[in-house]
C-alpha positions as CSV (number, residue, x, y, z in Angstrom):
1,M,26.0,4.1,-19.6
2,A,26.3,4.9,-15.8
3,R,22.8,6.6,-15.9
4,K,21.2,3.6,-17.4
5,T,22.8,1.3,-14.8
6,W,21.6,3.5,-11.9
7,V,18.1,3.8,-13.4
8,T,18.0,0.0,-13.8
9,I,19.2,-0.7,-10.3
10,V,16.9,1.8,-8.6
11,G,13.9,0.8,-10.7
12,W,14.3,-2.9,-10.0
13,V,14.9,-2.3,-6.3
14,L,11.6,-0.4,-6.2
15,V,9.8,-3.1,-8.2
16,T,11.1,-5.8,-6.0
17,V,10.2,-4.0,-2.8
18,G,6.8,-3.2,-4.3
19,V,6.1,-6.8,-5.1
20,A,7.2,-7.8,-1.6
21,A,5.0,-5.1,-0.1
22,L,1.9,-6.5,-1.9
23,I,1.9,-9.2,0.8
24,L,3.8,-7.4,3.5
25,P,2.9,-4.2,5.3
26,G,3.5,-1.3,2.9
27,P,2.3,0.5,-0.2
28,G,3.0,-2.3,-2.7
29,L,1.2,-1.0,-5.7
30,L,2.7,2.5,-5.3
31,L,6.2,1.2,-4.9
32,L,5.7,-1.0,-8.0
33,L,4.4,2.0,-9.9
34,A,7.4,4.1,-8.8
35,G,9.8,1.3,-10.0
36,L,8.0,1.1,-13.3
37,V,8.1,4.9,-13.7
38,V,11.9,4.9,-13.1
39,L,12.4,2.0,-15.4
40,S,10.3,3.6,-18.1
41,Q,13.0,6.3,-18.5
42,E,15.1,3.7,-20.2
43,Y,12.9,0.8,-21.2
44,E,9.8,0.9,-23.5
45,W,8.4,-2.3,-22.0
46,A,8.2,-0.6,-18.6
47,E,6.6,2.5,-20.1
48,R,3.8,0.3,-21.5
49,R,3.0,-1.0,-18.0
50,V,3.0,2.3,-16.1
51,E,-0.6,3.3,-17.0
52,P,-2.3,0.0,-16.1
53,V,-0.5,-0.2,-12.8
54,K,-1.3,3.5,-12.1
55,E,-5.0,3.0,-12.8
56,K,-5.1,-0.1,-10.5
57,A,-3.2,1.7,-7.7
58,F,-5.6,4.7,-7.9
59,D,-8.6,2.4,-8.0
60,V,-7.4,0.6,-4.9
61,A,-6.7,3.9,-3.2
62,K,-10.2,5.2,-4.1
63,Q,-11.9,2.0,-2.8
64,G,-10.0,2.3,0.4
65,V,-11.7,5.6,1.2
66,S,-15.1,4.8,-0.2
67,T,-16.7,3.9,3.2
68,W,-16.0,4.9,6.8
69,P,-15.4,1.3,7.9
70,R,-12.6,0.9,5.3
71,I,-11.1,4.2,6.4
72,M,-11.1,3.2,10.0
73,L,-9.6,-0.2,9.2
74,S,-6.9,1.5,7.2
75,F,-6.0,3.7,10.2
76,L,-6.2,0.8,12.6
77,G,-3.9,-1.3,10.3
78,A,-1.4,1.6,10.3
79,C,-1.6,1.8,14.1
80,A,-1.1,-2.0,14.4
81,V,2.0,-1.9,12.1
82,M,3.4,1.0,14.3
83,A,2.6,-0.9,17.5
84,V,4.5,-4.0,16.2
85,G,7.3,-1.7,15.2
86,V,7.6,-0.3,18.7
87,F,7.4,-3.8,20.2
88,W,10.2,-4.9,17.8
89,W,12.2,-1.8,18.6
90,L,12.1,-2.6,22.4
91,D,13.3,-6.1,21.6
92,P,11.8,-7.8,24.7
93,E,12.5,-11.3,25.7
94,I,9.8,-13.7,24.4
95,P,9.0,-17.3,25.4
96,E,11.1,-19.9,23.6
97,F,9.3,-21.6,20.9
98,W,11.0,-24.2,18.8
99,I,14.0,-22.3,17.3
100,V,12.7,-18.8,18.2
101,G,13.4,-17.1,21.5
102,P,14.3,-15.7,23.9
103,D,15.1,-12.8,21.6
104,L,12.9,-11.7,18.7
105,P,14.3,-12.6,15.3
106,L,15.7,-9.5,13.7
107,G,14.7,-7.6,16.8
108,G,16.1,-4.1,17.5
109,W,15.8,-0.5,16.5
110,T,16.4,-1.1,12.7
111,T,13.5,-3.5,12.3
112,G,11.3,-1.5,14.6
113,L,12.1,1.8,12.9
114,S,11.3,0.4,9.5
115,L,7.9,-0.8,10.8
116,V,7.1,2.5,12.5
117,L,8.0,4.4,9.3
118,S,5.8,2.0,7.3
119,G,2.9,2.9,9.6
120,L,3.6,6.6,9.2
121,I,3.7,6.2,5.4
122,A,0.4,4.3,5.6
123,F,-1.2,7.2,7.6
124,G,0.1,9.7,5.1
125,L,-1.3,7.6,2.2
126,V,-4.7,7.3,3.8
127,V,-4.9,11.1,4.5
128,Y,-3.8,11.8,0.9
129,S,-6.4,9.3,-0.5
130,L,-9.1,10.9,1.7
131,R,-8.3,14.4,0.3
132,R,-7.8,13.2,-3.3
133,W,-10.5,10.5,-3.9
134,R,-13.1,10.5,-1.1
135,D,-15.6,12.7,-2.9
136,E,-15.2,10.8,-6.1
137,A,-15.5,7.4,-4.4
138,V,-18.7,8.5,-2.5
139,Q,-20.2,9.8,-5.8
140,E,-19.4,6.5,-7.6
141,R,-21.0,4.6,-4.7
142,K,-24.2,6.7,-5.0
143,D,-24.3,6.3,-8.8
144,A,-23.9,2.5,-8.5
145,R,-26.7,2.4,-5.9
146,A,-29.0,4.5,-8.1
147,A,-28.2,2.2,-11.1
148,R,-29.1,-0.9,-9.0
149,S,-32.3,0.8,-7.9
150,A,-33.3,1.6,-11.5
151,R,-32.6,-1.9,-12.6
152,K,-34.8,-3.3,-9.8
153,Q,-37.6,-0.9,-10.7
154,G,-37.3,-1.8,-14.4
155,A,-37.4,-5.5,-13.6
156,G,-40.3,-5.1,-11.2
157,A,-42.5,-3.2,-13.7
C-alpha cells in the first residue's frame, strides 16, 4: 500500500510539473513522460499513454536538432533562461510598477538557482538530442526534399 501511494504521489508530481513546463521553461514532454512511466508501474491507463507521449517527445527532440538555426535557438534559449536565473539570484532593486517593486517577486537564490538549473538541463538535452537524433533528422529532411522534388518532376512531365 505504501509503495502505491509513493508511486502515485511521485508520478502525479512529475505529470503536473511536466504540464506546467509545457508553457514554462523546462522539458515539459520529458517530465510528463517520466510521470507517466512512474504511474504506469501501478496503473494500466498510464501504461497505455506512455508510448504516444514518448513518440511525441522524441519527435519534438528530433525536430529541434534538424537544422542549425533551431539548434542555435535552443542554445540561446537555454542561455536566456540561465541569464534570467542569475538576474533573479542577484535580486536587484527594480523600478516600482503597480504592485511590483522595488524587489523582484520571488527573488532570491532559490528562484535563481532553479532557473539556472533549468538552463543547464536544457543544454544537456540539446547535446543529448544532437548526439542521438541529429543524423536521423538530417536524413529525414533529405528524404522529404527528394520526395518533394520527385513530385514536382512528376507533375511537370
